[in-house]
C-alpha positions in Angstrom: 19.0 140.8 120.7 18.8 139.1 118.0 15.1 138.5 117.8 13.7 135.1 116.8 13.4 135.3 112.5 17.5 136.7 112.6 17.7 133.9 114.8 16.4 131.4 112.7 18.4 132.2 109.4 21.6 132.1 110.7 20.7 128.5 112.5 19.2 127.9 108.2 22.4 129.3 106.9 24.5 127.2 109.3 22.6 123.7 108.2 22.5 124.9 104.8 26.1 124.9 104.7 27.0 121.8 106.3 24.6 120.2 104.1 25.9 121.5 101.0 29.8 120.0 103.4 28.5 116.6 103.8 27.2 116.1 100.4 30.3 117.4 98.8 32.5 114.7 100.5 30.3 111.9 99.6 30.6 113.3 95.3 33.4 113.3 95.9 34.4 109.8 97.8 32.0 108.4 94.7 34.0 109.6 91.8 37.8 108.6 93.4 36.5 105.3 95.0 34.5 102.3 94.1 32.7 100.1 95.6 29.0 98.3 97.5 28.6 99.6 100.5 29.7 100.5 103.8 31.3 97.6 104.6 32.9 96.9 100.6 36.6 97.0 100.5 37.0 100.6 99.5 39.1 100.5 95.8 40.4 103.9 94.1 38.5 104.7 90.9 41.3 107.2 89.6 45.2 106.4 90.0 47.7 109.9 90.1 51.7 108.4 88.9 53.7 109.8 91.3 56.5 108.1 89.0 57.2 105.9 92.3 57.9 103.3 89.7 60.0 104.7 87.5 62.1 106.1 90.6 62.2 102.5 91.6 64.0 100.8 87.9 66.1 104.1 88.3 67.3 102.5 91.9 67.5 99.0 89.8 70.5 100.5 87.7 72.9 100.9 89.2 75.0 102.0 87.0 78.7 101.5 85.9 80.8 100.1 88.6 83.5 101.8 90.2 86.0 99.9 89.1 85.1 101.0 85.1 84.4 105.1 85.9 87.8 104.5 87.7 89.3 103.4 85.0 87.7 106.2 82.0 88.2 109.4 84.9 89.4 112.0 83.8 92.1 113.7 85.9 91.6 117.4 84.7 87.6 117.2 86.4 89.4 115.7 89.1 91.9 118.4 90.0 88.4 121.2 89.3 87.2 118.6 91.5 90.1 119.1 94.5 89.0 122.8 94.5 86.6 121.9 97.0 89.3 120.2 99.1 91.9 122.8 98.6 90.9 124.8 101.7 91.9 122.4 104.1 94.3 119.9 102.0 97.3 120.4 100.2 99.3 118.1 97.6 103.4 119.1 98.5 104.5 116.3 100.5 104.1 116.9 103.8 102.2 120.0 103.6 99.3 120.4 105.9 96.5 122.5 106.5 93.7 121.8 108.6 93.9 118.7 106.9 97.1 116.4 106.3 98.9 117.1 102.8 96.9 114.2 100.3 99.7 113.4 98.7 100.3 109.8 97.9 97.4 108.9 99.9 96.6 106.1 97.8 97.6 103.3 98.2 99.0 104.6 101.7 97.8 103.9 105.4 95.9 105.5 106.9 96.3 108.0 109.8 99.9 107.6 108.2 101.1 111.3 107.3 104.1 111.8 109.8 103.2 115.5 112.2 99.2 115.5 111.9 96.8 114.8 114.7 94.6 112.8 113.6 90.9 111.8 115.9 91.6 108.3 115.8 88.1 107.4 113.9 89.6 106.9 110.8 91.7 103.9 111.9 88.8 102.2 113.3 87.4 101.5 109.9 90.6 101.4 107.5 94.1 100.4 106.8 95.0 101.4 103.5 93.1 103.9 101.3 92.4 102.0 98.8 90.4 103.9 96.0 87.3 101.7 97.2 87.9 102.7 100.5 88.8 106.8 99.4 85.7 106.2 97.7 83.8 105.3 100.6 85.1 107.8 102.4 83.8 111.2 100.4 80.5 110.0 99.3 79.4 110.3 103.2 82.5 110.9 105.5 80.4 111.0 108.8 78.8 107.9 107.8 81.6 106.4 107.1 83.8 106.8 110.1 81.7 108.4 112.7 83.3 111.3 114.6 85.7 112.2 112.7 86.5 115.6 112.7 86.0 116.3 108.9 83.5 118.5 108.1 83.1 118.0 104.8 79.0 117.2 103.8 81.0 114.3 101.0 80.0 114.2 96.7 76.8 112.6 96.7 78.0 112.2 92.1 80.3 108.4 92.3 81.6 110.2 88.4 83.5 113.1 90.5 85.0 110.6 93.6 86.2 108.3 90.3 87.9 112.3 88.7 89.5 113.3 92.0 90.5 110.4 94.0 92.7 109.2 89.9 93.8 112.9 89.8 95.1 112.5 94.0 96.7 109.2 92.8 98.8 110.4 90.4 100.6 113.3 92.6 103.1 110.3 92.8 103.7 109.4 89.7 101.9 105.7 89.9 98.4 104.3 89.5 97.0 102.1 91.0 94.8 99.4 89.8 91.4 98.9 90.4 89.8 94.9 89.7 86.9 94.5 88.3 84.2 92.5 90.4 84.1 89.1 89.3 80.1 89.1 88.1 81.1 91.4 86.2 84.2 89.7 84.1 81.9 87.1 84.0 78.9 88.1 82.5 81.1 90.2 80.0 81.4 87.0 77.5 78.7 86.1 76.0 76.9 82.0 75.9 77.4 80.5 73.2 73.9 78.4 71.4 75.8 75.4 73.2 76.0 77.5 76.6 79.9 77.3 76.8 81.2 80.5 76.5 83.1 82.3 73.6 86.3 82.1 74.9 85.9 78.2 75.6 84.9 78.4 72.0 87.9 79.5 71.4 90.2 77.9 73.8 88.6 74.5 71.8 89.4 75.8 68.4 93.3 76.3 69.5 93.5 73.5 71.2 92.3 72.0 67.3 95.8 73.9 66.2 99.4 72.8 66.6 101.0 73.9 69.4 102.6 76.9 69.4 106.2 77.8 71.4 107.1 80.4 73.5 107.2 83.5 71.0 105.1 81.8 67.9 101.5 81.8 66.6 99.9 78.7 65.3 100.8 79.6 61.6 105.1 79.2 62.4 103.3 76.1 64.7 101.7 74.7 61.5 104.8 75.5 58.8 107.0 73.7 61.4 104.4 70.4 61.8 104.7 70.6 58.2 108.2 70.7 57.9 108.6 67.8 60.4 106.1 65.0 57.7 107.6 62.6 56.3 108.8 64.4 52.2 108.5 62.1 49.6 111.4 60.5 47.5 111.4 62.9 45.0 112.3 65.8 46.9 114.1 64.0 49.9 116.4 63.3 46.2 116.6 67.5 45.9 119.0 69.0 48.0 118.5 72.3 46.3 114.7 72.1 47.0 115.2 71.3 51.1 117.4 74.4 51.0 114.7 76.4 49.5 112.0 75.0 52.0 114.6 75.8 54.8 115.0 79.6 53.5 111.2 79.8 53.1 110.9 78.9 56.5 113.2 81.0 58.1 111.8 83.9 56.0 108.5 83.2 57.5 110.0 82.8 61.4 111.7 86.0 61.5 108.3 87.7 60.2 106.0 86.8 62.8 108.7 86.9 65.3 108.3 91.1 64.1 105.2 91.1 63.8 104.9 92.7 60.4 103.3 89.1 58.8 100.8 88.0 62.3 97.4 88.0 61.6 96.6 90.6 64.0 99.4 92.8 61.9 97.2 91.9 59.1 94.5 93.4 61.0 96.0 96.8 62.1 96.6 97.0 58.8 93.4 96.6 57.3 91.4 98.9 60.4 89.9 102.6 59.8 92.3 105.1 62.4 89.3 107.0 62.2 88.0 104.1 64.1 90.4 104.6 66.4 90.1 107.8 67.0 86.8 107.1 69.0 88.2 104.3 71.2 91.5 106.8 72.3 89.3 108.9 74.4 89.4 106.2 76.5 93.0 106.3 76.8 93.2 110.4 76.7 92.2 110.4 80.4 95.7 109.6 81.1 98.3 109.3 78.3 99.0 112.1 74.7 100.4 111.8 71.3 102.6 114.2 71.6 106.1 113.2 71.5 107.5 113.9 75.0 104.2 115.0 77.2 104.0 112.4 79.6 100.4 112.5 82.5 99.3 110.3 84.1 101.2 107.7 82.4 103.6 108.3 79.3 102.9 109.6 76.0 102.4 107.3 73.5 103.6 108.5 69.9 105.8 106.7 68.3 104.6 104.0 70.6 104.9 101.3 68.1 108.4 100.1 67.3 109.5 101.4 70.7 111.1 99.5 73.6 109.4 98.8 76.9 109.2 100.7 79.7 111.5 103.3 78.0 110.0 107.1 77.8 112.6 109.7 79.5 110.7 111.3 82.3 108.5 108.4 83.3 108.6 107.0 86.4 106.8 103.3 86.0 106.0 100.3 87.7 108.7 97.3 88.4 106.5 95.4 86.5 107.6 96.8 83.5 110.3 97.5 84.1 111.3 93.7 84.2 109.8 93.5 80.8 112.3 93.0 77.9 112.0 93.7 73.9 109.9 96.2 72.6 106.3 97.4 71.3 105.1 95.6 69.1 101.5 95.2 67.3 101.3 91.6 68.9 102.7 92.9 72.1 100.1 96.2 72.0 97.5 93.8 71.1 98.1 91.5 74.6 98.9 94.1 76.9 95.1 96.1 75.6 93.1 93.1 75.6 94.8 92.4 79.3 97.0 94.8 81.1 97.0 92.6 84.1 97.5 89.8 82.4 100.3 91.1 80.9 102.1 92.3 83.1 100.9 91.4 86.7 101.6 93.8 89.3 101.8 97.0 86.8 99.7 100.1 88.3 98.2 100.9 84.8 93.8 101.5 86.2 92.6 100.2 83.1 90.4 96.6 82.6 91.3 95.8 78.6 89.1 95.7 75.8 88.2 92.6 74.5 87.2 93.2 70.6 90.7 92.4 68.7 89.3 94.5 65.9 88.7 97.7 68.4 92.7 96.7 69.7 93.4 97.1 66.1 91.8 100.3 65.2 93.0 101.6 68.3 97.1 100.5 67.5 96.5 101.8 63.8 95.1 105.7 64.7 98.3 105.7 67.3 101.0 104.7 63.9 98.7 107.5 62.0 99.3 110.0 64.1 103.1 109.2 64.7 103.5 108.6 60.8 
């Protein structure tokens, strides 16, 4: 049993420890907060950077759109991503495993693979497997279609989803077009000082040039307008001069029709193929510059001067098969600027190359490899 002295020591130690604890709490409160009495609002005196603001800024930056990712998708990387799917899916037409065959899945009706029993939850959320629908499904299958029997957790990286969808898209030979959002296309044209877009300014400038007929450029149209202007009596009185002028006009028109003397052809001739080699990286995911080596798209070896949709062994879309003529530099310029506008309905998923200098450099590079 404790005597009085021992009990007093124990109680004294306990009270001393409690006092130290209370004093420590008061000191900590004074260090990290500022303010007056208990009635004042306390403010934190020392702010600890947790990085929350940076993460909020990163969330605000959504990154490239799916259309941009799909246009530059790497089918080689997509094939590697597909290795995660091989345990349940096959790419042979009609060959089902735990999951249905994914041959030609892009553009196919949802739940339409013959001979496979679906859960039914997929048909409730989509009608057609567009690249966008597949992107949403692969990101979070159970969230996209609650009740689906697919046990895959999803692909978190947008690049992986775009690559594997592009790889699946090439299984039936046709690539599906993915349109860019309208706001991106509008934002792509910088405004001039007067508030008009560069495109509008170009149209205004073009309106001041003589109107050209199909297959002619402004230079040829200007020559025709000049030829129609009244000539002087001296020139009219010289038949040889008239004949010479007609020959010059015909030669210029023929040269323009061939694409050899156009303004853009001159840009191609002056372009640096090395600049085009860097731009070619946007194309090499689908095309090759080796003769006869087709990929997702046809090979582009010797493309300049080659008939449109004329590569043996490659299956073209009807939009290109219905076009006549050859790939002159001017035709390639129009195609690369706006593939969808050049041949509506084609399957090429590339949205286009806006700068004429880039298009000229790219064509110059392809010509240098072919020559």
